[in-house]
C-alpha positions in Angstrom: 0.0 0.0 0.0 1.5 3.3 -1.0 1.1 6.7 0.7 0.3 10.1 -0.7 4.0 10.9 -0.5 4.9 7.8 -2.4 2.3 8.4 -5.1 3.4 12.0 -5.6 7.1 11.1 -5.9 6.4 8.2 -8.3 4.0 10.3 -10.4 6.4 13.3 -10.7 9.4 11.0 -11.3 7.6 9.2 -14.2 6.4 12.5 -15.6 10.0 13.6 -15.8 11.0 10.3 -17.4 13.3 9.4 -14.6 14.1 5.9 -13.3 14.5 5.2 -9.6 18.2 5.1 -10.1 18.3 8.4 -12.1 16.3 10.3 -9.4 18.5 8.7 -6.7 21.6 9.9 -8.5 20.2 13.4 -8.9 19.1 13.6 -5.3 22.3 12.1 -3.8 20.4 9.2 -2.5 20.0 5.5 -3.3 17.7 3.6 -5.6 16.4 1.6 -2.6 15.7 4.7 -0.6 13.6 6.2 -3.4 11.8 2.8 -3.8 11.0 2.7 -0.1 9.6 6.2 -0.2 7.4 5.3 -3.1 6.2 1.9 -1.8 6.6 1.6 2.0 3.9 2.6 4.5 4.8 4.5 6.5 7.7 6.0 4.6 10.5 7.4 6.8 12.0 10.3 4.9 14.8 12.4 6.2 14.2 16.2 5.7 17.5 16.7 3.9 16.9 13.8 1.4 13.3 14.8 0.8 14.3 18.4 0.2 16.8 17.2 -2.5 14.2 14.9 -4.1 11.6 17.7 -4.1 14.2 20.0 -5.8 14.9 17.4 -8.5 11.2 16.9 -9.1 10.6 20.7 -9.3 8.2 21.0 -6.4 8.4 21.9 -2.8 8.9 19.6 0.1 5.7 21.0 1.6 3.8 19.7 -1.5 5.2 16.2 -1.1 4.3 16.0 2.6 0.9 17.6 2.3 -1.6 14.8 2.8 -4.7 17.0 2.7 -4.0 18.5 -0.7 -3.8 22.1 0.6 -0.8 22.6 -1.6 -1.5 22.0 -5.3 1.2 20.7 -7.7 0.9 24.0 -9.6 1.5 26.1 -6.5 4.5 23.9 -5.5 6.0 24.1 -9.0 5.5 27.9 -9.1 7.1 28.2 -5.6 10.2 26.1 -6.8 10.5 28.4 -9.8 10.4 31.5 -7.6 13.1 30.0 -5.3 15.3 29.3 -8.3 14.6 32.7 -9.8 15.7 34.5 -6.6 19.1 32.8 -6.7 19.7 33.5 -10.4 22.3 35.9 -11.7 20.8 39.5 -12.2 21.5 39.3 -16.0 19.6 36.0 -16.3 16.7 37.6 -14.3 16.7 40.5 -16.7 16.5 38.2 -19.7 13.6 36.3 -18.2 11.7 39.5 -17.4 12.2 40.6 -21.1 10.9 37.2 -22.3 7.8 37.5 -20.1 7.2 41.1 -21.4 7.4 39.8 -25.0 4.9 37.0 -24.2 2.5 39.5 -22.6 2.6 41.7 -25.7 1.5 38.8 -28.0 
């Protein structure tokens, strides 16, 4: 029996076309750890590893842990984008803003 956490990780991993091993490599984890999160009940994630997994899946850790669906996948994806954006080089931010302006003009 899987959990909401396991279902979310598996769904996002498959949407990104990642195998268990590929996600494990990207998140500095092991294939068996990812499998356990996806399939064991209850999963026993560490905050550090779950944060790395969430980052690689493009969502927030809050979304992965939310069992009551208060955080939508869209909100979590947007939040991850904003977090990345805040850490970008000012020139990259400027180019992104120009692209958004162009899209809004169309």
